[in-house]
C-alpha positions in Angstrom: 84.7 104.9 98.1 83.5 106.2 101.0 85.8 108.5 103.6 86.6 106.1 106.1 87.5 103.5 103.4 89.3 106.1 101.2 91.7 106.7 104.2 92.5 103.2 104.5 93.3 102.7 100.8 94.4 105.9 99.8 97.9 106.0 101.3 99.5 108.0 98.9 96.2 110.6 98.3 94.9 111.1 95.1 94.8 113.7 91.9 91.4 115.5 91.5 88.9 115.6 88.7 86.7 117.4 86.1 88.0 119.2 82.8 89.1 122.9 83.4 86.5 125.3 82.2 87.8 128.3 80.2 88.7 131.4 82.2 88.7 132.0 85.5 85.5 132.0 88.0 82.7 132.5 86.2 80.1 134.0 88.3 81.7 135.6 91.5 78.8 137.4 93.0 75.9 135.0 91.9 72.2 135.5 93.2 71.7 131.9 94.1 73.6 128.9 95.4 74.0 129.8 99.2 75.5 133.7 98.7 78.9 134.5 99.8 81.2 135.8 102.4 79.9 139.0 103.4 76.7 138.3 101.6 74.6 136.4 104.4 73.8 132.5 104.5 77.3 131.5 106.0 78.2 129.3 109.3 80.5 131.5 111.1 82.0 128.6 112.9 85.4 127.2 114.1 87.9 129.1 116.7 87.4 132.5 117.9 87.9 135.1 115.3 91.5 136.4 115.8 92.7 134.0 118.6 95.7 132.8 116.6 94.4 129.5 116.7 93.0 127.4 113.7 91.6 124.3 114.1 91.3 121.6 111.2 89.4 118.6 110.8 90.2 115.8 108.6 90.4 111.9 108.2 93.9 111.3 108.0 95.7 109.9 111.2 98.6 108.0 112.3 102.1 108.8 110.2 100.0 110.8 108.1 99.0 113.1 110.8 102.5 113.3 111.9 104.0 114.3 108.3 100.7 117.0 107.9 101.8 118.5 111.5 105.3 118.5 110.2 104.7 120.2 107.1 102.8 123.0 108.9 105.6 123.3 111.6 107.6 126.4 109.9 104.4 128.3 108.8 103.0 128.1 112.4 106.6 129.6 113.6 106.9 132.2 111.0 103.3 133.2 111.3 102.6 132.7 115.1 99.5 130.6 114.3 98.6 127.7 116.2 97.1 125.0 114.0 95.2 122.5 115.9 94.5 119.3 113.7 92.1 116.6 114.7 91.9 113.3 113.0 88.6 111.4 112.6 88.4 108.6 110.8 84.6 108.8 110.1 85.0 112.4 109.0 82.1 112.3 106.5 79.7 111.8 109.1 81.8 113.6 112.1 81.6 117.0 109.9 78.2 116.8 109.5 77.4 116.4 112.9 79.2 119.7 113.8 78.1 121.7 111.0 74.5 120.7 112.3 75.2 121.8 115.7 77.1 125.0 114.7 80.3 123.6 116.1 82.4 123.7 112.6 85.9 123.4 112.5 87.9 126.2 111.0 88.6 124.4 108.1 87.6 120.8 106.7 89.7 118.6 104.5 87.4 116.8 102.3 88.4 113.0 100.9 85.5 113.5 98.2 83.8 116.3 96.7 80.3 114.9 97.2 80.1 116.4 101.0 81.8 119.7 100.3 79.2 120.2 97.3 76.5 119.5 99.7 77.7 122.2 102.1 78.4 124.8 99.4 74.5 124.2 98.5 73.4 125.0 102.2 75.6 128.0 102.2 78.1 126.5 104.8 81.3 127.0 103.4 83.0 129.7 101.8 83.7 130.2 98.0 87.2 130.2 97.2 87.8 133.4 95.5 86.7 135.3 98.6 90.1 134.7 99.9 92.5 132.8 97.3 93.8 134.7 94.2 91.8 132.1 91.8 93.6 132.7 88.8 97.1 132.4 90.4 96.0 128.9 91.8 94.6 127.7 89.0 97.6 128.4 86.8 99.9 126.1 89.1 97.3 123.4 90.0 97.1 120.4 87.6 94.2 120.6 84.9 90.9 120.9 85.8 91.5 120.2 89.4 89.3 123.2 91.1 86.2 122.2 89.1 85.4 119.0 91.5 83.9 121.5 94.0 82.2 123.9 91.7 78.7 124.7 92.3 76.3 127.1 90.8 79.5 128.9 89.2 81.6 129.1 92.3 84.5 127.0 93.7 84.2 125.9 97.4 87.3 123.7 97.8 90.8 123.7 96.6 93.3 120.6 96.4 95.9 120.2 98.9 97.3 116.8 97.6 96.7 114.3 95.3 97.2 110.7 93.5 97.3 109.4 90.4 94.9 106.5 89.9 95.3 105.9 86.1 98.4 103.4 86.4 99.6 100.0 84.9 102.1 98.7 87.6 104.4 95.6 86.5 107.8 93.7 87.7 110.5 95.8 86.2 112.9 93.0 86.2 110.6 90.1 85.0 108.9 92.4 82.4 112.2 93.7 80.9 113.8 90.4 80.7 110.6 88.9 78.8 111.3 91.8 76.2 108.1 93.3 76.8 107.2 97.1 76.4 104.2 99.0 77.9 101.3 99.5 75.8 100.7 102.7 73.9 96.8 102.0 73.0 94.1 100.6 75.3 93.2 97.7 72.5 97.3 96.7 72.5 97.3 96.3 76.2 94.1 94.2 76.1 95.3 92.1 73.0 99.2 91.8 71.7 100.7 92.5 75.2 98.4 90.4 77.2 99.0 87.6 74.5 102.5 88.2 74.9 102.2 87.6 78.8 100.7 84.3 77.8 103.4 83.2 76.2 105.6 83.6 79.1 103.6 81.5 80.9 102.0 84.4 83.0 98.4 85.3 83.5 98.3 89.1 82.1 96.6 90.7 85.0 97.0 90.5 88.9 93.5 91.7 90.1 91.9 91.6 93.7 88.8 93.1 94.8 88.3 92.1 98.4 88.1 95.2 100.6 85.6 93.9 103.6 82.4 96.1 103.5 83.8 97.9 100.1 84.4 94.9 98.0 83.6 95.8 94.5 85.2 99.7 94.5 88.6 98.4 92.7 85.9 97.2 89.9 84.6 100.6 89.7 87.8 102.2 88.8 87.9 100.2 86.1 84.5 101.3 84.7 85.4 104.7 85.3 88.8 104.4 83.3 87.3 103.0 80.3 84.3 105.7 80.4 87.1 108.5 80.6 88.9 106.3 77.6 86.2 105.8 75.6 83.9 108.7 75.5 86.1 111.3 77.0 85.6 114.0 79.7 82.5 115.4 79.1 80.6 112.4 78.6 82.2 111.4 81.6 81.2 114.0 84.0 77.5 114.1 82.3 77.3 110.3 83.7 78.9 110.8 87.4 76.4 114.0 87.9 73.8 111.7 86.5 72.9 114.1 83.4 72.9 111.1 81.3 71.1 107.7 83.0 73.6 105.2 84.6 72.2 102.9 82.1 73.2 104.5 79.3 74.4 102.3 76.2 77.5 104.1 76.4 78.0 103.0 79.8 76.9 99.3 79.2 79.5 99.3 76.3 82.2 100.2 78.8 81.1 97.3 81.2 81.6 94.8 78.2 84.7 96.3 77.2 86.2 95.4 80.8 84.9 91.7 80.3 87.4 91.2 77.8 89.9 91.4 80.7 87.8 90.3 83.9 85.2 87.8 82.9 87.7 86.0 80.1 89.1 83.1 81.3 93.3 83.0 81.2 93.3 87.0 81.4 93.4 87.3 85.1 95.3 85.1 87.9 92.6 83.0 89.2 89.7 84.5 86.8 86.6 85.6 88.4 86.7 83.4 91.5 90.5 85.0 92.2 89.0 88.4 91.6 86.5 88.7 94.6 89.0 86.2 96.8 91.9 88.4 96.6 92.4 91.3 98.9 92.9 94.5 96.8 96.2 95.2 98.7 97.8 91.6 97.9 96.8 91.3 94.4 100.3 92.4 92.9 102.5 90.0 95.4 102.4 87.0 92.7 104.0 89.3 90.4 107.2 89.3 92.2 107.4 85.7 92.4 110.2 83.9 90.3 108.7 83.2 87.5 105.8 85.9 88.0 102.3 84.6 88.0 100.7 87.7 86.9 102.4 90.9 85.2 100.1 93.9 85.3 97.7 95.6 87.8 95.6 98.8 87.3 95.7 100.5 90.5 96.3 104.1 91.8 99.5 105.8 93.1 98.7 104.9 96.7 99.7 101.2 96.3 103.3 101.7 96.9 102.4 101.4 100.5 101.0 98.1 99.9 103.7 96.4 98.1 105.8 93.7 99.7 108.5 95.5 102.1 111.6 93.8 100.0 109.8 95.4 96.9 109.2 98.6 98.3 112.8 99.2 99.9 113.9 98.9 96.1 111.1 100.4 94.4 112.7 102.1 91.5 114.6 99.1 90.5 111.5 96.3 91.0 108.7 98.3 90.0 107.6 99.6 86.4 104.7 102.1 85.7 103.1 102.9 82.6 100.0 105.2 82.4 96.9 103.5 81.4 96.5 103.9 77.8 94.1 105.8 75.8 91.6 104.1 74.0 91.8 103.9 69.9 89.0 105.7 68.5 87.9 107.2 71.8 89.2 110.5 73.7 91.9 112.3 71.5 93.9 113.7 74.2 95.8 112.2 77.4 93.8 111.7 80.4 93.8 110.6 84.0 91.4 109.2 87.0 92.2 110.7 90.1 90.8 111.8 93.3 91.9 114.2 96.0 91.7 116.0 99.6 90.0 119.4 99.5 90.5 121.8 102.0 87.5 124.2 102.5 86.9 127.1 104.9 83.9 127.2 107.1 85.1 130.1 109.2 85.4 132.9 106.7 85.7 136.0 109.4 89.1 134.7 110.9 91.9 136.4 108.7 94.3 133.5 110.3 92.1 130.6 108.9 92.4 132.4 105.7 96.0 132.5 105.8 96.3 128.9 106.7 94.0 128.1 103.5 96.5 129.9 101.6 99.4 128.0 102.7 97.7 124.8 102.7 96.5 125.3 99.0 99.7 126.6 97.9 102.8 125.1 95.9 104.9 125.4 99.2 103.1 123.3 101.4 104.0 119.5 101.7 108.0 119.2 101.4 108.4 117.4 104.7 105.1 114.9 103.7 106.6 114.4 100.4 110.2 113.6 101.5 108.5 111.1 103.9 106.8 109.4 100.9 103.1 108.6 100.6 102.0 112.4 99.8 102.2 114.4 96.1 101.1 118.1 95.6 98.4 118.6 93.0 100.7 121.7 91.7 102.5 121.6 88.8 105.1 124.0 90.0 105.7 121.9 93.2 109.4 121.2 93.4 110.0 117.2 92.6 113.3 117.0 94.3 111.1 116.4 97.4 110.0 113.3 96.0 111.9 110.5 97.8 112.2 108.2 94.6 112.2 108.2 91.2 109.0 106.3 91.0 106.8 108.9 92.3 108.8 111.4 90.4 107.4 109.5 87.2 103.7 109.7 88.2 104.3 113.6 89.2 105.5 114.0 85.6 102.4 111.7 84.0 100.0 114.0 86.1 101.8 117.5 85.0 101.9 115.9 81.4 97.9 115.2 81.1 95.2 117.0 78.9 92.7 116.7 81.7 92.4 115.0 84.9 88.6 113.8 86.1 87.5 112.8 89.8 87.1 109.1 90.7 83.4 108.8 89.8 82.3 106.7 92.6 83.4 109.7 95.0 80.9 112.1 93.1 77.9 109.9 93.1 75.3 110.3 95.7 76.6 107.7 98.5 73.8 105.2 98.1 75.3 104.7 94.4 79.2 105.5 94.6 79.8 103.7 97.9 76.8 101.6 97.6 75.3 100.0 94.8 78.0 100.3 92.3 80.5 98.5 94.6 77.8 95.4 95.5 76.7 95.2 91.6 80.0 95.2 90.1 80.6 92.0 92.3 77.3 90.5 90.7 78.7 91.6 87.4 82.1 89.6 88.0 80.1 86.8 88.8 78.0 86.4 86.3 75.4 89.4 86.0 75.3 90.8 82.3 76.5 94.3 81.8 73.1 95.6 80.9 71.4 94.2 84.1 74.2 95.7 86.4 73.9 99.1 84.7 69.8 99.2 85.0 70.4 97.8 88.6 72.5 100.7 89.4 70.3 103.2 87.8 67.5 101.8 89.5 68.9 102.9 93.0 69.9 106.5 91.9 68.3 108.9 94.4 65.4 110.4 92.6 66.0 114.2 94.0 
């Protein structure tokens, strides 16, 4: 999903990606890849150095902006640093324009790693080992988060919030009353559990892909989930970075596996026509009718912001969750799909900007935002007492216990694919196009350079 769409959809943030590489920073002083702070090649943009002002550009506005600023208030008071945040829903375009004109903010908050990595390749952002304690940071973060912005041995961004996408939602009261239990394997979820739900007179799955120009993105999350569960994080990363082609036989098989749900009559409420006609934010509403019309929905933790108001007001008693289960015969560990907001430093000569980055990326940031709802820390050491409900605490525990967390693949892929043909070809696929033809068409659009 692109930056603007991500801000509309990811009301609760995201968890990030890539399996952790062993050890600490592999190459603190590489000869290639854009140099480093003090090595030349980096833009020194942002506000004047030493003026006790730090500028930040991000994509989230509205209530999220208010909660972000509230989470900075105490730090501003104790440090004497005035943090000036600017919200821009077209962040991806705006930050590129600012970098091109030499008018960068001190800090950028990236909703996707792709653009940040581009700037790293151009030598426009600072590697985090020049101002953060890499090993200390890595020790408190969820596994693998720092690898999302690794470029030629160095890491250029650090997460400042997360969310989990590998979640299966269900209407708790109806689910429990029917004597149903969360599935422990993918095959059990698609087979016996789905059959039990059908036996209760409901469609197993609630699913909606309609999202204006972004229609289809929900389907990409399913494919990413299956590639991860079926083949593990190494193959997953090879795929999203195009070290193997998009139409690799294993990827095609993942499409076919998803077809057992999305393309099989009776599995999804409204079948294939309902999938593309139903707004994603309304997909689970039928699960809370009496009796429920559907029971299960795969969606990220941000979806709490789209629940019916009466359900959201009593979320702990109304909503149940379980982690999207592992694929039997696939990855042997516990894996999660996620994404995240990544903080990156443009102005490497300003000590105040470095101090703000140190706070933003620590487990001390975010308490007021967490208490207000819609934000989760990327740190295992964050005080979970800050979360306002048990459901959020449960999601945090899922993330803390995962063996590996990988970044949403479409956010890493080139824009022409990740927020282009991957979305549009998913719609064609659910409307009847074959898995092979779909994967072939997407592969054909992958940029050549």
